[in-house]
C-alpha positions in Angstrom: -13.5 -86.1 -41.1 -10.7 -86.9 -43.6 -10.4 -88.8 -46.9 -8.7 -92.0 -48.1 -8.3 -93.4 -51.6 -10.1 -96.7 -51.9 -10.8 -98.9 -55.0 -10.5 -95.9 -57.4 -12.6 -93.4 -55.4 -12.2 -91.3 -52.3 -14.0 -92.3 -49.1 -14.7 -89.8 -46.3 -14.0 -91.3 -42.9 -13.5 -90.5 -39.2 -11.0 -92.2 -37.0 -10.9 -91.7 -33.2 -7.4 -93.1 -33.1 -5.7 -94.5 -30.1 -4.2 -97.9 -29.4 -7.5 -99.8 -28.7 -8.8 -102.6 -30.9 -10.4 -101.1 -34.0 -14.2 -101.2 -34.5 -15.3 -100.2 -38.0 -19.0 -99.1 -38.3 -20.7 -99.5 -41.6 -23.9 -97.4 -42.0 -27.3 -98.2 -43.4 -29.2 -96.9 -46.4 -29.7 -94.0 -47.1 -27.6 -92.5 -44.3 -24.0 -91.8 -43.8 -21.3 -92.5 -41.2 -22.7 -89.7 -39.0 -25.7 -92.0 -38.2 -23.4 -93.7 -35.7 -23.4 -90.7 -33.4 -25.0 -92.7 -30.5 -22.4 -95.4 -30.7 -19.0 -93.7 -31.3 -18.8 -92.0 -27.8 -19.8 -95.3 -26.0 -17.2 -97.3 -27.9 -14.5 -94.7 -27.6 -15.1 -94.4 -23.8 -14.7 -98.2 -23.6 -11.2 -97.9 -25.1 -11.9 -98.9 -28.7 -10.5 -97.1 -31.8 -13.6 -96.3 -33.8 -13.7 -95.8 -37.6 -16.8 -94.7 -39.5 -17.0 -94.0 -43.2 -19.5 -92.8 -45.8 -20.3 -95.4 -48.4 -19.7 -94.4 -52.1 -22.6 -92.2 -53.2 -23.5 -91.2 -49.7 -22.5 -88.5 -47.2 -19.3 -86.8 -48.3 -17.6 -89.7 -50.1 -17.2 -89.6 -53.9 -20.4 -90.0 -55.9 -19.1 -91.8 -59.1 -22.5 -92.7 -60.5 -21.6 -96.4 -60.6 -20.4 -99.3 -58.6 -23.5 -99.5 -56.3 -23.2 -103.3 -55.9 -21.9 -105.4 -53.1 -18.8 -106.7 -54.9 -17.7 -103.0 -55.2 -18.8 -102.1 -51.7 -16.7 -104.9 -50.3 -13.8 -103.8 -52.4 -14.2 -100.3 -51.0 -14.2 -101.7 -47.5 -11.1 -103.6 -48.2 -9.4 -100.4 -49.5 -10.3 -98.7 -46.3 -9.0 -101.5 -44.0 -5.8 -101.9 -46.2 -5.2 -98.2 -46.4 -5.5 -97.7 -42.7 -3.6 -101.0 -42.1 -6.2 -102.1 -39.6 -6.0 -105.6 -38.1 -7.9 -107.5 -35.4 -11.0 -105.5 -36.5 -14.6 -105.8 -35.4 -16.9 -105.0 -38.3 -20.3 -103.6 -37.3 -22.8 -103.4 -40.2 -26.2 -101.8 -39.8 -28.9 -102.8 -42.2 -27.4 -102.5 -45.7 -24.0 -102.4 -44.0 -24.4 -106.0 -42.9 -24.1 -106.9 -46.6 -20.7 -105.4 -46.8 -19.5 -107.6 -43.9 -20.9 -110.7 -45.5 -19.5 -110.1 -48.9 -16.1 -108.9 -47.5 -15.7 -112.0 -45.5 -17.0 -114.2 -48.3 -14.6 -112.7 -50.8 -11.5 -111.6 -48.9 -11.5 -113.8 -45.8 -11.0 -112.8 -42.2 -7.2 -112.1 -42.0 -7.8 -108.6 -40.7 -11.1 -109.4 -38.9 -11.5 -110.3 -35.2 -15.3 -110.5 -35.1 -18.5 -109.3 -36.8 -21.8 -107.7 -35.8 -24.9 -107.8 -38.0 -27.2 -105.2 -36.7 -30.8 -105.1 -38.2 -28.8 -106.4 -41.3 -30.1 -107.4 -44.7 -28.5 -110.8 -45.0 -29.0 -113.6 -45.8 -31.3 -112.7 -48.8 -34.2 -110.4 -48.8 -35.7 -111.2 -52.2 -38.5 -113.6 -52.3 -37.7 -116.2 -54.9 -38.5 -119.9 -55.7 -35.4 -121.0 -53.9 -35.8 -118.4 -51.1 -39.5 -118.5 -50.1 -38.7 -117.0 -46.7 -37.4 -113.8 -48.3 -39.3 -110.7 -47.3 -39.3 -108.6 -50.5 -41.1 -109.7 -53.7 -39.5 -108.3 -56.9 -42.5 -105.9 -57.3 -41.8 -104.3 -53.9 -38.1 -103.7 -54.9 -39.3 -102.0 -58.1 -41.9 -100.0 -56.3 -39.3 -98.7 -53.8 -37.0 -97.8 -56.7 -39.8 -96.0 -58.5 -40.7 -94.1 -55.4 -37.1 -93.0 -54.8 -36.8 -92.0 -58.5 -40.1 -90.2 -58.9 -40.7 -88.4 -55.6 -37.5 -88.6 -53.6 -38.4 -86.2 -50.9 -41.8 -87.7 -50.0 -40.5 -91.2 -50.4 -37.6 -90.7 -47.9 -39.9 -88.9 -45.5 -42.2 -91.9 -45.3 -39.4 -94.4 -45.3 -37.6 -92.6 -42.4 -40.8 -92.6 -40.4 -41.2 -96.3 -40.9 -37.5 -96.8 -40.2 -38.0 -95.5 -36.6 -41.5 -96.8 -35.9 -43.1 -100.0 -34.5 -46.7 -100.6 -35.4 -47.1 -97.0 -36.5 -45.7 -95.5 -33.4 -42.6 -93.4 -33.7 -39.9 -94.5 -31.3 -37.6 -91.5 -31.6 -38.2 -87.8 -31.3 -39.2 -85.8 -34.3 -35.8 -84.0 -34.0 -34.0 -87.3 -34.3 -36.1 -88.2 -37.4 -35.2 -84.9 -38.9 -31.5 -85.5 -38.2 -31.7 -88.7 -40.2 -33.5 -86.9 -43.1 -30.8 -84.3 -43.1 -28.1 -87.0 -43.5 -30.1 -88.5 -46.4 -30.0 -85.3 -48.4 -26.4 -85.9 -49.4 -27.1 -89.2 -51.1 -26.7 -89.2 -54.8 -29.9 -89.9 -56.7 -28.5 -92.9 -58.6 -26.9 -94.3 -55.4 -30.3 -94.2 -53.7 -32.1 -96.1 -56.5 -29.3 -98.6 -57.3 -28.7 -99.5 -53.7 -32.4 -100.5 -53.3 -31.7 -103.1 -55.9 -28.4 -104.1 -54.3 -29.7 -104.7 -50.8 -33.1 -106.0 -52.1 -31.7 -108.6 -54.6 -28.3 -109.7 -53.4 -28.0 -113.3 -52.1 -25.5 -113.5 -49.2 -26.2 -117.1 -48.3 -22.9 -118.4 -49.7 -21.0 -115.5 -48.0 -22.5 -116.3 -44.6 -21.4 -119.9 -44.9 -17.8 -118.7 -45.0 -18.1 -116.6 -41.8 -15.9 -118.2 -39.1 -15.2 -115.3 -36.8 -17.2 -114.7 -33.6 -20.5 -113.1 -34.7 -23.2 -111.1 -33.0 -26.6 -110.8 -34.6 -28.7 -108.0 -33.0 -32.1 -107.0 -34.2 -35.2 -105.2 -33.1 -38.3 -107.3 -32.5 -40.5 -104.6 -34.1 -38.4 -104.0 -37.2 -40.8 -103.5 -40.1 -38.1 -102.5 -42.6 -35.9 -105.6 -42.3 -38.1 -108.0 -40.3 -36.3 -110.2 -37.8 -37.8 -113.4 -39.1 -36.6 -112.7 -42.6 -33.1 -111.6 -41.7 -31.7 -111.6 -38.2 -33.1 -114.9 -37.3 -31.9 -116.6 -40.4 -28.5 -115.0 -40.3 -28.0 -116.2 -36.7 -29.0 -119.7 -37.8 -26.6 -119.6 -40.8 -23.4 -118.5 -39.0 -22.1 -121.3 -36.8 -21.9 -120.2 -33.1 -23.5 -116.8 -33.7 -24.8 -115.0 -30.6 -28.3 -113.5 -31.0 -29.7 -110.5 -29.2 -33.3 -109.4 -29.9 -34.2 -106.0 -28.5 -37.9 -105.9 -27.5 -40.2 -103.4 -29.2 -37.4 -101.9 -31.2 -37.7 -100.5 -34.7 -35.3 -100.8 -37.6 -33.4 -97.7 -36.5 -32.8 -99.1 -33.0 -29.2 -97.9 -32.7 -30.9 -94.5 -32.1 -34.2 -95.4 -30.5 -32.7 -98.0 -28.2 -29.1 -96.8 -28.1 -28.4 -97.9 -24.5 -29.5 -101.5 -25.1 -27.8 -101.6 -28.5 -24.5 -100.3 -27.1 -24.6 -102.6 -24.1 -25.1 -105.7 -26.4 -22.2 -104.6 -28.7 -19.9 -103.7 -25.8 -20.6 -107.0 -24.0 -19.8 -108.9 -27.2 -16.6 -106.9 -27.8 -15.4 -107.6 -24.3 -15.5 -111.4 -24.7 
């Protein structure tokens, strides 16, 4: 990995290089760019240039103790794309990372962007409000998650990571894979952990999605209990004109690991079009 200055901080990133069309992978909470280990080889083998990075506050990127909101995250992503001078990019955002894509396109447009993939992603709007009755998270649930992360980080993340990889209480990955995810989470800054729950839980991306004009894939697991399909993937696919939708049967939230072959095929098929 190497570092790049972006939006006043330093981001840790990996770049496979080469002349292929760039694919930028944006990780979920509370992981790091290393969580894309099942995707990078498949994409590289198919001829793409693959870039992953650690979000501010996570992995080996700077942990500034502030800026854990989507306007800042989108500016960080812009700094990465501008700094590497990437164009004709496909942005792939998993879970929380889908919010970066929505806010980036909504704020900065698609001059550098070829296409977008929302994978088990949090848009359009998770919070249940009067004008968003189909949201999946009541405000009390957001506060409860934040309190859990604040008061008992280790046990909270242990339970969250189990649910992340489970469908109806059945773990869909090996215990070794679950432990690998927990190990990635240990690098997350405490404040980033808590503040990002508020960011992905309370941010409204509906206006951003209305501005998405690039070819878009929405891919989601049917058994996702963390970011349920009906709350997010289904509504995002309906919100983006012409979006392609792939639902992976019996797949949990962390389906880029549990159902890596199906996930990779859907993404590669989309990229080839």
